[in-house]
VOBA-1610 file (N, C-alpha, C; in pm, whole numbers, padded with zeros to 5 digits, always signed):
BEGIN
Met+00081-00120+00000Met+00000+00000+00000Met+00085+00126+00000Asn+00214+00109-00033Asn+00297+00227-00044Asn+00253+00312-00160Arg+00255+00443-00140Arg+00231+00534-00250Arg+00363+00593-00292Glu+00372+00638-00417Glu+00498+00691-00465Glu+00504+00841-00447Ala+00624+00891-00418Ala+00645+01034-00401Ala+00762+01076-00489Pro+00753+01192-00557Pro+00862+01236-00644Pro+00985+01273-00563Val+01101+01229-00608Val+01228+01262-00545Val+01328+01295-00656Asn+01367+01424-00668Asn+01461+01467-00771Asn+01417+01423-00910Gly+01291+01441-00936Gly+01238+01407-01067Gly+01200+01263-01082Ala+01250+01176-00996Ala+01213+01034-01001Ala+01103+01008-00900Arg+01054+00887-00900Arg+00951+00852-00804Arg+00995+00726-00730Arg+00970+00725-00602Arg+01002+00606-00524Arg+00890+00583-00424Pro+00871+00460-00383Pro+00764+00433-00286Pro+00790+00506-00156Arg+00686+00566-00099Arg+00701+00628+00032Arg+00675+00523+00139Pro+00731+00542+00256Pro+00705+00445+00363Pro+00556+00439+00396Ala+00508+00321+00429Ala+00369+00306+00472Ala+00348+00380+00603Arg+00228+00431+00622Arg+00196+00511+00740Arg+00094+00438+00827Ala+00123+00436+00955Ala+00034+00370+01051Ala-00012+00471+01155Leu-00139+00468+01185Leu-00195+00549+01293Leu-00237+00454+01404Val-00189+00480+01525Val-00225+00399+01642Val-00312+00485+01732Ala-00437+00444+01749Ala-00533+00520+01829Ala-00532+00469+01972Thr-00486+00554+02065Thr-00488+00521+02207Thr-00592+00611+02275Trp-00631+00574+02394Trp-00726+00658+02469Trp-00706+00640+02619Ala-00728+00519+02667Ala-00709+00492+02810Ala-00568+00441+02835Ser-00522+00454+02960Ser-00389+00405+02994Ser-00402+00268+03061Gly-00337+00249+03175Gly-00347+00121+03244Gly-00296+00007+03157Gly-00365-00106+03164Gly-00325-00222+03085Gly-00356-00208+02938Asn-00437-00109+02900Asn-00470-00090+02759Asn-00352-00040+02678Leu-00267+00043+02739Leu-00167+00117+02663Leu-00041+00040+02624Pro+00023-00038+02714Pro+00150-00102+02676Pro+00144-00186+02548Pro+00039-00267+02524Pro+00037-00342+02398Pro+00032-00252+02274Leu-00039-00140+02284Leu-00045-00048+02171Leu+00090+00016+02145Leu+00162+00052+02251Leu+00295+00109+02234Leu+00391+00004+02177Ala+00376-00121+02219Ala+00461-00228+02166Ala+00437-00247+02016Val+00311-00244+01976Val+00280-00258+01833Val+00336-00139+01756Ala+00323-00019+01812Ala+00377+00100+01746Ala+00528+00085+01726Glu+00598+00033+01826Glu+00742+00016+01815Glu+00777-00090+01710Leu+00699-00197+01704Leu+00723-00300+01603Leu+00699-00245+01463Leu+00592-00169+01447Leu+00565-00110+01317Leu+00677-00014+01275Ser+00722+00068+01368Ser+00829+00162+01339Ser+00957+00088+01301Ala+00990-00018+01373Ala+01110-00096+01344Ala+01100-00164+01209Ser+00978-00186+01161Ser+00958-00250+01031Ser+00954-00149+00917Gly+00969-00022+00948Gly+00976+00078+00843Gly+00854+00164+00826Phe+00755+00144+00908Phe+00636+00229+00901Phe+00662+00365+00963Val+00600+00466+00909Val+00595+00597+00974Val+00475+00593+01067Val+00500+00603+01197Val+00396+00580+01297Val+00359+00710+01367Gln+00230+00734+01379Gln+00179+00847+01456Gln+00078+00794+01557Leu+00077+00852+01676Leu-00017+00808+01779Leu-00120+00917+01806Leu-00245+00876+01808Leu-00353+00963+01853Leu-00365+00941+02003Thr-00352+01049+02080Thr-00341+01033+02225Thr-00438+01121+02301Ser-00474+01074+02419Ser-00549+01153+02516Ser-00449+01205+02620Ser-00498+01280+02716Ser-00410+01326+02823Ser-00354+01209+02904Ala-00425+01097+02901Ala-00383+00979+02977Ala-00270+00901+02910Thr-00252+00920+02779Thr-00155+00839+02705Thr-00043+00920+02639Arg-00056+01053+02640Arg+00036+01138+02563Arg+00179+01130+02615Thr+00198+01134+02746Thr+00333+01134+02801Thr+00407+01006+02767Ala+00342+00892+02781Ala+00407+00764+02751Ala+00444+00755+02604Ala+00359+00808+02517Ala+00389+00806+02373Ala+00507+00897+02342Ala+00508+01015+02402Ala+00616+01110+02377Ala+00749+01058+02430Glu+00747+00985+02541Glu+00870+00928+02597Glu+00936+00832+02500Arg+00857+00774+02412Arg+00910+00683+02312Arg+00938+00752+02179Ala+00928+00886+02181Ala+00964+00970+02066Ala+00870+00954+01947Phe+00748+00909+01972Phe+00651+00902+01864Phe+00583+01038+01845Pro+00561+01080+01721Pro+00480+01199+01700Pro+00337+01171+01746Thr+00276+01267+01811Thr+00142+01247+01865Thr+00048+01356+01816Ala-00078+01325+01820Ala-00184+01421+01790Ala-00291+01405+01895Pro-00351+01515+01943Pro-00456+01505+02044Pro-00592+01480+01980Tyr-00685+01434+02060Tyr-00824+01428+02015Tyr-00879+01571+02014Pro-00921+01621+01899Pro-00969+01760+01895Pro-01098+01784+01972Thr-01189+01685+01970Thr-01321+01707+02031Thr-01358+01603+02136Ala-01308+01481+02124Ala-01347+01375+02217Ala-01295+01403+02357Pro-01374+01378+02459Pro-01329+01401+02597Pro-01224+01299+02638Asp-01136+01339+02728Asp-01036+01247+02782Asp-01105+01146+02873Pro-01047+01027+02886Pro-01103+00931+02981Pro-01084+00981+03123Val-01178+00947+03209Val-01168+00983+03351Val-01087+00874+03420Glu-00972+00911+03475Glu-00885+00810+03536Glu-00867+00832+03686Ser-00938+00931+03740Ser-00930+00956+03883Ser-01026+00869+03963Val-01108+00793+03891Val-01208+00706+03953Val-01187+00565+03898Pro-01197+00460+03979Pro-01181+00323+03927Pro-01276+00297+03811Phe-01226+00223+03711Phe-01305+00194+03592Phe-01440+00134+03627Glu-01440+00041+03722Glu-01564-00029+03756Glu-01673+00066+03805Ala-01632+00178+03864Ala-01729+00272+03920Ala-01799+00354+03812Ile-01734+00370+03698Ile-01792+00451+03590Ile-01782+00378+03456Ala-01788+00246+03463Ala-01770+00164+03342Ala-01870+00200+03233Ala-01995+00222+03272Ala-02098+00251+03172Ala-02069+00381+03098Glu-02028+00484+03171Glu-01998+00612+03108Glu-01875+00604+03018Leu-01770+00537+03065Leu-01650+00524+02983Leu-01678+00441+02857Ser-01757+00337+02871Ser-01792+00255+02755Ser-01873+00335+02655Arg-01961+00420+02704Arg-02040+00504+02613Arg-01950+00600+02536Arg-01854+00661+02607Arg-01763+00754+02540Arg-01675+00683+02438Ala-01626+00564+02474Ala-01537+00490+02385Ala-01607+00443+02259Ala-01739+00437+02263Ala-01817+00398+02146Ala-01880+00518+02076Gly-01850+00639+02124Gly-01922+00757+02081Gly-01872+00820+01952Leu-01955+00907+01898Leu-01929+00971+01770Leu-01811+01067+01776Glu-01788+01131+01891Glu-01676+01225+01898Glu-01544+01155+01876Val-01525+01040+01939Val-01403+00962+01919Val-01393+00919+01773Ala-01502+00867+01719Ala-01501+00817+01582Ala-01464+00927+01482Arg-01524+01043+01497Arg-01495+01151+01403Arg-01352+01201+01415Asp-01299+01207+01537Asp-01160+01249+01554Asp-01065+01151+01487Val-01090+01021+01507Val-01005+00919+01445Val-01018+00925+01293Leu-01139+00933+01243Leu-01162+00938+01099Leu-01092+01057+01036Asp-01101+01172+01099Asp-01037+01293+01045Asp-00886+01276+01039Leu-00826+01217+01143Leu-00681+01203+01144Leu-00635+01095+01046Val-00711+00989+01032Val-00678+00886+00932Val-00667+00951+00794Arg-00763+01036+00763Arg-00762+01102+00632Arg-00652+01206+00622Glu-00635+01285+00728Glu-00533+01389+00727Glu-00393+01330+00714Ala-00368+01220+00782Ala-00237+01156+00781Ala-00218+01062+00663Ser-00322+01042+00584Ser-00317+00944+00473Ser-00268+00809+00526Ala-00323+00768+00639Ala-00280+00643+00701Ala-00313+00524+00613Asp-00219+00429+00606Asp-00241+00305+00531Asp-00298+00195+00619Val-00280+00208+00749Val-00333+00109+00842Val-00365+00179+00974Leu-00471+00134+01038Leu-00512+00187+01168Leu-00505+00074+01270Val-00446+00106+01386Val-00440+00012+01498Val-00511+00078+01616Ala-00599+00003+01682Ala-00674+00062+01793Ala-00697-00041+01902Asp-00719+00009+02022Asp-00753-00073+02137Asp-00887-00142+02114Cys-00896-00267+02156Cys-01022-00340+02141Cys-01134-00276+02221Met-01098-00196+02323Met-01199-00131+02405Met-01229+00012+02358Leu-01190+00041+02233Leu-01219+00170+02172Leu-01293+00146+02041Pro-01415+00093+02049Pro-01486+00051+01928Pro-01518+00164+01831Ala-01530+00287+01880Ala-01555+00398+01789Ala-01440+00416+01692Ala-01317+00391+01738Ala-01201+00401+01649Ala-01205+00292+01543Leu-01246+00173+01581Leu-01255+00064+01485Leu-01361+00093+01380Ala-01471+00153+01423Ala-01575+00193+01327Ala-01524+00300+01232Ala-01442+00392+01284Ala-01384+00496+01200Ala-01295+00436+01093Gly-01215+00336+01129Gly-01131+00270+01031Gly-01212+00203+00922Glu-01323+00142+00962Glu-01412+00080+00864Glu-01471+00185+00772Ala-01512+00297+00828Ala-01570+00404+00747Ala-01467+00463+00652Ala-01341+00469+00694Ala-01235+00525+00610Ala-01190+00427+00503Gly-01222+00301+00521Gly-01182+00200+00423Gly-01036+00161+00433Val-00975+00175+00552Val-00835+00136+00569Val-00828+00007+00651Pro-00727-00076+00627Pro-00711-00196+00709Pro-00699-00157+00856Thr-00778-00222+00939Thr-00787-00184+01080Thr-00768-00306+01168Thr-00683-00293+01269Thr-00654-00403+01360Thr-00695-00366+01502Ser-00767-00455+01566Ser-00806-00439+01706Ser-00706-00514+01792Ile-00641-00442+01884Ile-00543-00505+01973Ile-00613-00550+02101Val-00617-00680+02120Val-00682-00739+02237Val-00576-00761+02343His-00588-00691+02456His-00482-00693+02556His-00509-00788+02671Phe-00598-00883+02649Phe-00621-00990+02746Phe-00672-01109+02666Pro-00682-01228+02726Pro-00719-01347+02650Pro-00852-01330+02576Tyr-00847-01344+02445Tyr-00968-01328+02364Tyr-01072-01432+02404Ala-01026-01554+02432Ala-01120-01660+02466Ala-01205-01624+02587Leu-01146-01553+02683Leu-01221-01511+02801Leu-01332-01415+02764Ala-01300-01316+02683Ala-01401-01219+02642Ala-01513-01287+02565Arg-01477-01373+02473Arg-01578-01442+02393Arg-01666-01531+02480Ala-01605-01598+02578Ala-01682-01685+02666Ala-01782-01605+02748Val-01739-01491+02800Val-01830-01407+02879Val-01948-01364+02796Met-01922-01318+02673Met-02032-01270+02590Met-02122-01384+02541Thr-02062-01497+02511Thr-02140-01610+02462Thr-02228-01669+02572Gln-02174-01682+02692Gln-02244-01749+02800Gln-02337-01656+02879Arg-02298-01529+02892Arg-02375-01437+02975Arg-02454-01334+02895Gly-02423-01324+02767Gly-02490-01223+02685Gly-02425-01087+02701Gly-02473-00991+02626Gly-02417-00857+02632Gly-02290-00845+02551Ala-02243-00722+02535Ala-02122-00695+02457Ala-02006-00657+02547Trp-02011-00697+02672Trp-01908-00678+02772Trp-01870-00532+02784Thr-01750-00492+02739Thr-01706-00353+02759Thr-01753-00258+02651Thr-01832-00305+02557Thr-01881-00219+02449Thr-02026-00179+02474Asp-02053-00050+02465Asp-02190+00000+02470Asp-02246-00013+02329Arg-02316-00124+02306Arg-02358-00156+02170Arg-02457-00053+02114Ala-02546-00003+02196Ala-02643+00095+02148Ala-02572+00222+02101Ser-02475+00269+02180Ser-02400+00388+02141Ser-02317+00362+02017Leu-02257+00243+02010Leu-02177+00210+01892Leu-02262+00205+01766Asp-02380+00148+01776Asp-02467+00143+01658Asp-02510+00283+01615Asp-02534+00372+01711Asp-02565+00511+01677Asp-02448+00575+01603Thr-02327+00549+01653Thr-02207+00603+01589Thr-02191+00547+01449Arg-02210+00420+01434Arg-02195+00357+01302Arg-02296+00415+01203Arg-02417+00435+01248Arg-02517+00493+01157Arg-02477+00634+01115Ala-02423+00712+01209Ala-02380+00848+01176Ala-02264+00848+01077Leu-02185+00740+01076Leu-02073+00728+00983Leu-02114+00665+00850Gly-02242+00631+00838Gly-02290+00570+00715Gly-02269+00420+00710Leu-02248+00358+00827Leu-02229+00213+00836Leu-02355+00147+00889Gly-02364+00017+00867Gly-02476-00059+00921Gly-02454-00090+01068Pro-02559-00130+01138Pro-02545-00165+01280Pro-02463-00292+01297Thr-02417-00316+01418Thr-02339-00436+01447Thr-02425-00561+01431Ala-02360-00669+01394Ala-02432-00793+01366Ala-02464-00872+01493Gly-02394-00843+01601Gly-02416-00917+01725Gly-02322-00866+01832Asn-02331-00925+01951Asn-02251-00876+02063Asn-02102-00896+02041Val-02060-01012+01990Val-01919-01036+01966Val-01867-00941+01858Ala-01945-00922+01754Ala-01905-00830+01647Ala-01896-00688+01699Ala-01988-00651+01787Ala-01986-00515+01844Ala-01861-00493+01928Trp-01818-00595+01998Trp-01702-00581+02085Trp-01571-00581+02007Gly-01560-00670+01911Gly-01433-00684+01841Gly-01432-00632+01699Ile-01548-00610+01638Ile-01557-00573+01498Ile-01473-00669+01415Thr-01488-00799+01443Thr-01416-00899+01366Thr-01515-00995+01303Arg-01474-01056+01195Arg-01563-01151+01128Arg-01552-01291+01188Ala-01444-01316+01261Ala-01425-01446+01323Ala-01336-01428+01445Pro-01347-01518+01542Pro-01260-01507+01658Pro-01114-01506+01616Ala-01035-01419+01674Ala-00894-01410+01636Ala-00814-01357+01754Arg-00690-01395+01756Arg-00596-01335+01851Arg-00496-01259+01767Tyr-00477-01134+01795Tyr-00388-01053+01714Tyr-00245-01068+01762Ala-00157-01099+01670Ala-00018-01126+01703Ala+00069-01015+01647Pro+00107-00916+01729Pro+00188-00806+01680Pro+00320-00851+01619Ala+00372-00967+01660Ala+00500-01012+01608Ala+00492-01045+01459Leu+00374-01053+01405Leu+00359-01085+01264Leu+00361-00962+01176Val+00407-00849+01227Val+00417-00728+01146Val+00504-00755+01025Arg+00459-00709+00909Arg+00532-00729+00785Arg+00621-00609+00755Pro+00714-00623+00660Pro+00800-00509+00625Pro+00718-00394+00569Ala+00778-00274+00567Ala+00712-00156+00510Ala+00669-00188+00368Gly+00554-00135+00334Gly+00499-00162+00202Gly+00393-00269+00206Arg+00377-00333+00322Arg+00275-00437+00337Arg+00181-00396+00450Ala+00133-00272+00443Ala+00052-00219+00553Ala-00072-00302+00577Ala-00131-00353+00470Ala-00254-00429+00486Ala-00232-00557+00565Ala-00106-00604+00567Ala-00077-00728+00637Ala-00027-00705+00779Ala-00009-00580+00817Ala+00045-00552+00949Ala-00046-00605+01058Cys+00016-00662+01162Cys-00062-00717+01274Cys-00168-00813+01224Arg-00127-00900+01133Arg-00222-00994+01073Arg-00285-01082+01180Pro-00419-01100+01179Pro-00481-01184+01281Pro-00441-01330+01266Arg-00414-01396+01378Arg-00381-01537+01377Arg-00497-01613+01437Arg-00545-01711+01368Arg-00660-01788+01415Arg-00628-01859+01545Ser-00722-01855+01635Ser-00704-01926+01760Ser-00726-02075+01738Ala-00640-02156+01795Ala-00652-02300+01777Ala-00771-02356+01853Arg-00809-02286+01960Arg-00921-02333+02042Arg-01023-02224+02056Arg-01148-02259+02044Arg-01257-02164+02063Arg-01348-02213+02175Pro-01395-02122+02256Pro-01483-02163+02366Pro-01616-02210+02312
//
């Protein structure tokens, strides 16, 4: 997915560009930073979309960052469990989606990487038509088992996400698992499978899980 850029009258492929959308810190952030580092080491030009909760850690690794222009920062002064519903609503909301979509287009990103708990960003990638990877930072089988056995979309506010998707011109989610992961099949994402620059569509290629609950 490299595009060519003129250099001294000639043209050569430009490095593929990756946008990594972060929002919350805690256990959500280290896997995203690790993927960003792997992409950068593979030749990608990497930019991070950051909130106040993630900007310092991104800057410490010398990644260029961009703030969310309109989406509110996550509230981190209160335990997640105490305000889970509100944080889930924001993470699935239109403000996050529009900010991500705008930056994907502005940066001419070839691939988007986002936290599995930031479904609005995943919807934005779908709306932009760019290859999008959801980074699952805990055992996928556990999440799937909870949703399959107990119902619900776990950390995703499905109603808010469907509203966001409609506003982006997308159809509603097909089910709870799809709403949570925006995947067509259960998968565990393996950042180590990052391909060399020029293969943005293959970056963070999903690896099928050998066992399904």
